C-alpha positions in Angstrom: 9.4 14.1 10.6 11.2 12.6 13.6 10.4 9.3 15.4 9.0 11.3 18.3 6.7 13.3 16.0 5.5 10.1 14.3 4.7 8.4 17.6 2.9 11.5 18.9 0.8 11.6 15.7 -0.1 7.9 16.1 -1.0 8.5 19.8 -3.4 11.2 18.8 -5.0 9.4 15.8 -5.1 5.6 16.6 -8.2 5.9 18.9 -6.7 4.1 21.8 -4.1 5.0 24.5 -1.0 4.0 22.4 1.6 5.7 24.7 -0.2 4.9 27.9 0.5 8.4 29.3 4.2 8.2 28.6 6.4 10.3 26.4 7.5 8.6 23.1 11.0 8.2 24.5 9.8 6.7 27.8 7.4 4.3 26.0 10.3 3.2 23.7 12.5 2.5 26.6 9.8 0.6 28.4 9.1 -1.4 25.2 12.8 -2.2 24.8 12.9 -3.4 28.4 9.8 -5.5 28.0 7.8 -3.3 30.5 4.8 -2.4 28.4 1.6 -4.2 29.0 0.5 -4.0 25.4 2.7 -6.4 23.2 1.4 -4.8 20.0 2.4 -1.3 21.1 5.8 -2.6 22.2 6.4 -4.2 18.9 5.3 -1.2 16.9 7.5 1.2 18.9 10.6 -0.9 18.5 9.9 -1.9 14.9 9.5 1.8 13.8 12.7 2.7 15.7 14.8 -0.1 14.3 13.2 0.1 10.8 14.3 3.7 10.5 17.7 3.0 12.1 17.1 5.6 14.7 19.6 6.4 17.4 17.4 8.8 19.4 13.8 9.9 19.6 14.5 13.0 17.5 16.0 11.0 14.7 14.4 11.4 11.3 12.0 8.7 10.0 10.4 8.1 6.6 7.5 6.3 5.1 9.4 3.5 3.4 11.6 2.6 6.3 8.6 2.7 8.7 6.7 0.2 6.6 9.8 -1.9 6.2 10.1 -2.1 9.9 6.5 -3.2 10.3 6.6 -5.7 7.5 6.7 -8.8 9.8 3.8 -7.5 11.9 1.7 -6.6 8.9 2.2 -10.1 7.4 1.3 -11.8 10.6 -1.8 -9.7 11.1 -3.0 -10.8 7.6 -2.6 -14.5 8.2 -5.8 -16.6 8.1 -5.5 -17.5 11.8 -4.8 -13.9 13.0 -6.9 -12.3 15.7 -9.4 -9.9 13.9 -8.8 -7.3 16.6 -5.1 -7.3 15.9 -5.8 -7.2 12.1 -8.0 -4.1 12.6 -5.4 -2.3 14.8 -2.6 -3.0 12.4 -4.7 -1.8 9.5 -5.6 1.4 11.3 -1.9 1.8 12.2 -0.9 1.5 8.6 -3.5 4.0 7.5 -2.4 6.5 10.2 1.3 6.1 9.3 0.4 7.0 5.7 -1.7 9.9 7.0 1.2 11.2 9.2 3.6 11.3 6.2 0.9 12.8 3.9 0.2 15.5 6.5 4.0 16.2 6.8 4.3 16.4 3.0 1.4 18.9 2.9 2.9 21.0 5.7 6.3 21.1 3.9 4.8 22.1 0.6 2.8 24.9 2.3 6.0 26.1 4.0 7.9 26.1 0.7 5.0 28.0 -1.1 5.2 30.8 1.5 
């Protein structure tokens, strides 16, 4: 799975306009330049990119590096004084990242069985 594919999956499954009508590459550039209105989305886009050591939107990503990149955000969202809305969004994000990699694994196994 590539960074772009993961971000597109999240955009389809998070239940809110994650990409704000942009392509993954355009949203990442906007996040890197501080031009996104949603600070959480901005942090997620850059954390996933950096955590996976991507050099382009079509660079491969994996589950472990994705969660490593989000570790700081996940810890902050679980703090006692954290905003419950942010906690729920980060929880949903974590679940959907797992779902994305599970779906990719199932797809690969089906291709190999064919």
